[in-house]
N, C-alpha and C positions, 0 to 999 in steps of 0.2 A: 846104747844101753842106758836106761833110766832106772836108778835104784833109789829106794827110800828106806832108811833104817827104821824098823818098827819091831815091836815085841810080838810074841805069839798071841798074847791076849788081845792085842789091838786088831789083828787081821787073821782071817782064815787063810789056810794054805792056798797060795796062788792068787790071793786077792791083793790088788795094789791100792786102789782108792785114789780119788782125784780131789784136789783142793776145791775146785769150783770157784764161784764168784766171791768177791770180798774176802779174799784169803791170800795173804802174802806168803810166797813160797821161797825160802832160802835154798840155794843150790851151790854146788862147786863142780868144777871140771879139773880134776887133779892133774892129768897129763899136761894141761895148758897153764897150770898155776893160776887159774882164775876162779873167782867166786862172785856171787851176786844174789839178787832177789828179783822176783817177778810177781806180777799181780794182774788180775782182771777185776775191775770194779763194775758191779751191776746194780742190784736193787738199792744198795746203800747210796751210790752216786745218784741214781734216779730220784730217790727221796729228797736228797738235799737240794738238787737243782730244781725239781718241780715245786718245792715249797715256796720258792721265791719267784717263779715264773720269769726267770731271766731271759732277755733276748738271746737268740741262738749264739751270736758271736761272743757274748759275755759268758754264757754257759760253757762254751768250749774252752775258753781261757781258764775259767775256774776249775774245770775238770782236769786240765793238764797240771795245774798247781796242786790239786788234791792227789793225783797219782804220784807226783814228785815227793810230796810231803809224806805219803804213806810208805814209799820205798825207802826214804831216809829215816823217818821217825821210827819205823818198826825195827830198826837196828839198835835202838837204845837198850842198854843192859841194866838200867836202873829206873826207879820210879821218877818220872818227869814228863816233860812236854817238849815236842819239837814243833817249831813255828816257822812257816814260810810266808813272807809278806812282801808285796810290791808297793812302792810309792813312786808314781810317775806323773808326767804331765799330759798323758794321752786321754782319750775319752773314757777309758777304763782306768781310773787313777789309783785304785787300790784293790788288791786281791789278797786275801789272807786265809790260810788253812792251818790247822794245828792237829797234831796227833798226840793224845795223852795216853801214856802206858796204862794198861796193857793193850787197849784196843779202840779207844774212842777217837772219832774223827768229826770235825766240824769245819765249815768253810763259809765265807761270805765275800761278796763282790760289791764294790761301789763304782758307779759310773754316771756320766752326764748324758741324760737321754737325748738332748738336742745335739750335742757334739757327736754322739754315737750315730744318730740318724744321718747327720751330714757326712760322716766318714763312710757309712755304708752306701749312701747315695752316690758318693764320689768314687766308689770302688776302692777306697783305702781301708779295707776291712780285714787285712791280714792280722794275725795275732800281734806281730811286732809293731804294726802301725797303730793298733788300738791301745797298746800299752804306752808307746812313746818312750821318751827318755826319762831315766830315773834310776832307782836302785832296787835290788832284791835283797832282803835280809833273811838269813837263815839262823834261827836262834835255838839254842839248847838251854832249857830251863830245868834245873835240877831241884827246884823247890825254893821256898822263902829263905832258907838259911844257907843257901849255896850260891856261888857266883855264877852269873849267866855267861854263856859263851855265844858270841855272835859273829857271823861272817857276812860281809857286805860285798855284793857283786854289782857292777854297773850294768844297767839295761840301756843299750844303745842301738837297738835294732836287731839284736841277736835273739835267737829262739830260746825257749826255756831249756831245751836240750843242751844248747851251747853254754848257757849260763851255768848249768849243773856241772858240765865238764870244767869250766873255768874255776868254779868253786873248789872242786876237789884238787885241781892242779895247784891252786894258790894256797889253800888252807891246809890240806892234808898231803899234798904232793904224791898222790896215788893215781896212776894212770886209770882213767875211768871212762866208760862209755855208757850213754843213756839213750833209750828210745822210748818215746811217748806216743800214744795214739788215742784219739777220741772220735766217737761216731754216735749218730742217732739212728737206731735200728728198729724195725718191726720184727718182733720175736715170735716164733711159732707158739701155738698153744692158746690158752684161754685169754691171754692178754694181747692178742694179735690185732686188736682194734686200735691201738695207738702206738706211737713210736716211744722207744725207751733209750735213755742215755746209757752208753757204755764207754769205758775207758780202760786202757791197759798200759803197762810199762815194764821195762826190763832194765836193770842196773847191773853192769858188769865191771869188775875191778881186777887189776893185775897185781897179785900179791905173792910173788915168788918166794920159795923157801930155799932153793938151792943157791950156793955161793956164786955160781956163774951168773944166774939170772939176777941176783941181788946187785951185781956190779953193772947192770945196764945203765946207760948214761942218763935216762930220764927218771930214775928212781932217786929219792932223797938220799944223799950220801954216796951215790954211785960214782963210778969213774966219769970224770968230765962234768961233775955237778956244778962247778963254779961257772962254766961256760954255758950251761944248759938251763933254761928256765922251766923245764918240765913239759914244754909243749911238744917236743919230738917224741916219737915212739922208739922203743928199744929195737936194737938190731935183731934180737932173738925172734925166731919165727913164731913162737907161741902166742905172744900178744898180737902180732900181725895177723895170725890166723884167726884169733878170736875176734878181732875187729872186722875182718873180712866176712866172717860168719854173721856177725851182728848186722852188717850192711845189707844182708839178704832179707832181713825181716820186712815184710809188708805191713802197713798200718792195719790192714784188715785182720792179719793174724793176731795182733795184739788185743783186739776187741772181740773177735768172733768166739761166741761161747761154744761152738762145735769144735774149735781147735783146743781151747783150754791151755792152761799154763804148762802142764807136764808134757803135753803133745808138742807144744812149741819148743820147749827145751830139748825134747828128743829130736825134732827136726834139725835143730841147730848143732847139737853136740853128740849125736849118737855114734859117730865114728870114734870118739875119744871116750865116751862113757860119762854120763852126767848123774850126779847123786843129788837127790832132793831131800829136804828135811821137813819135819813137822813145822808148820809156820804159825802165823798169827791171823786170827779172824779180826776184821776191822768192822766197826759198827758206827752207825749214825747216832751219836750220843753226845749231846751238848752238855757242858759243865755248868750251865746257869742254874740258879735256884732262887727261891723266894728269899731265903736267908742271906744269900750273897748280895742280892740287889738291895735288901733292907739295909745291910751294912754300908753300902755305897750311899744310899739316901741319908743315912744318919750323919754322913759327913757334909751334907749340904748346909749352907747358911740359910737363915730364915728367908732372905730375899730369893735365893735360888729355889727354896722349897715352894714359896708362893707362886713363882713363875711356872712351876711344874704342875700346878693344879689345873685340871680341866674337868668341867662338869662335876666338881666336888670331889674328884678322886685324882690320885697320882697314878698315871698309867705308864708302865715301862714295857717296851717290847724288845726282846732279845734279837739283835741283828742276825745272829747265827741261825737260831731255830724258830724264830717268829713267835715264840711263846709270849703271851701277854700276862703281866702281873699288875693287879690293881691294889692300891694301898689307900687307906683312909688317912688323910692328913693329920687327924687327931692322934694317930699312933706315934707321931714324931714331936708332939708338944713337949 
């Protein structure tokens, strides 16, 4: 059973409604004491990746980071920003995506073209090989007057799914499972003449409310906590069953628009009953502006300003959205 709490004004009798693309859907499965969020990214993802014409291996990596950022950032309960960024020694040395409440997403990848071509030619083009060794930082920014919170996870050949599990185990000590999928697909309809990027993801967490389940050994403060680093799963069948169900997910189910988020959740949890809630629409919306860039330029020294002039103008291109801003040097005299 899939249920969604709605008011009479929102739906006609018997009408359910589906979230569709670019919409994060929170859900819970009460009998298993699990809750999570799921999303399928379509047009928004396609716009961001097409804007930069990234090579396919780079686009796949950035798409995974975007899905992870959306799943985590959409959980913020305050005005702020959630940022996921990698710094590594591989051909793709930096990936960054951020989610600004309530709905804005932007992303950017930096890579070495020659090193990427060599890696692909040598067959070393798995996501882990292209990233190499380094760190992944997850940052919660609550605004200029608030302290930032940042978690750092080592990248040492692990997948982004593994990194997310490690992050929650170390920082929040919540048993967490993550599945991510990315694909390039030809979609039916008027736009069937070209391939489109799609991505999907599902985040599941074990958050028991009963005293018995709260004493499971891998929960913070539970029995045996001193001997357990959080890596083991609880003996309770609820979390084990949830993990087993998550393991049945095919990558194609995460990205297939004919499956959809609600249908996927029904396939997984219909025997227990899953409840979905009104979620968050995510948009391709960069936060750059002429005024913000002007403020940055006003901090340049005269020498830096002179070096920035080309053909009589200062031209700044946003790395995220590729928007160009031209300034007359005389504005900064």
